[in-house]
C-alpha positions in Angstrom: 73.9 119.2 113.3 76.6 117.8 115.6 79.6 116.0 114.1 78.6 112.8 116.1 75.5 112.6 113.9 77.6 112.3 110.7 77.2 108.5 110.5 73.4 108.8 110.9 73.0 111.4 108.2 75.2 109.7 105.7 77.0 112.9 105.0 80.6 111.9 105.8 83.3 114.4 106.7 86.5 114.0 104.6 88.1 112.1 107.5 85.3 109.5 107.7 85.2 109.4 103.9 88.9 108.7 103.4 89.2 106.2 106.2 86.2 104.2 104.9 87.6 104.4 101.4 90.9 103.1 102.7 89.2 100.2 104.4 87.6 98.8 101.4 90.7 96.6 101.7 92.0 95.5 105.1 94.6 97.8 106.6 96.0 98.7 110.0 96.3 102.3 111.2 99.7 103.2 109.7 98.7 101.8 106.3 95.4 103.8 106.5 97.3 107.0 107.0 99.8 106.2 104.2 97.0 105.2 101.8 95.2 108.4 102.3 98.4 110.4 101.7 99.0 108.5 98.5 95.4 108.8 97.3 95.4 112.5 97.8 99.0 113.3 96.8 99.6 114.4 100.4 96.9 117.1 100.1 94.9 115.5 102.8 96.5 113.8 105.9 95.0 112.4 109.1 96.9 112.3 112.3 96.8 109.3 114.7 94.5 110.9 117.3 91.9 111.9 114.7 92.2 108.6 112.9 91.8 106.4 116.0 88.9 108.5 117.3 87.1 108.1 113.9 87.9 104.4 113.8 86.4 103.9 117.2 83.2 105.7 116.0 83.1 103.6 112.8 83.5 100.4 114.8 80.7 101.4 117.2 78.4 102.2 114.3 79.2 98.8 112.6 80.7 100.5 109.5 84.0 98.7 110.0 85.2 95.7 111.9 88.5 94.6 113.4 89.9 91.4 111.9 92.5 89.1 113.1 93.8 88.5 116.6 93.1 91.1 119.3 96.6 90.4 120.7 98.3 91.6 117.6 100.3 94.8 118.0 98.7 96.2 114.8 95.0 96.1 114.7 93.6 95.5 111.2 90.3 96.9 110.1 88.0 96.4 107.1 84.8 98.1 106.0 81.5 96.1 106.5 78.8 95.9 103.9 77.0 98.7 105.9 80.1 100.8 105.7 80.5 100.2 101.9 76.9 101.1 101.4 77.3 104.3 103.3 80.4 105.2 101.3 78.6 104.6 98.0 75.7 106.8 99.2 78.1 109.6 100.1 79.9 109.3 96.8 76.6 109.9 95.0 75.9 112.9 97.3 79.3 114.4 96.5 78.8 113.8 92.7 75.5 115.6 92.9 77.2 118.5 94.7 79.8 118.7 91.9 77.1 118.7 89.3 75.4 121.6 91.1 78.6 123.6 91.3 79.5 122.9 87.6 76.0 124.1 86.5 76.5 127.3 88.3 80.2 128.0 87.6 80.3 127.0 83.9 
């Protein structure tokens, strides 16, 4: 399945996952990148090009929205209810994957 279908399937890539997770609270781009670095102890980072491409797709899909004045130099985003619901669904999917792995590996 193509990566563009990721929002339709509900199976988020790590980039989508961490950006949506970061946008449970309103943040602008630089703060999104810093939040992800802090959450993951710098084990996962997202560059500006990847982040803004993903943000554009999340905006188009209605998973996040831009808040504040469009004229601001730093655009601020926040997850919508639809985005939060998708994030919760993906967390459950990931937890199930971990249960499967533990059952086999332990």
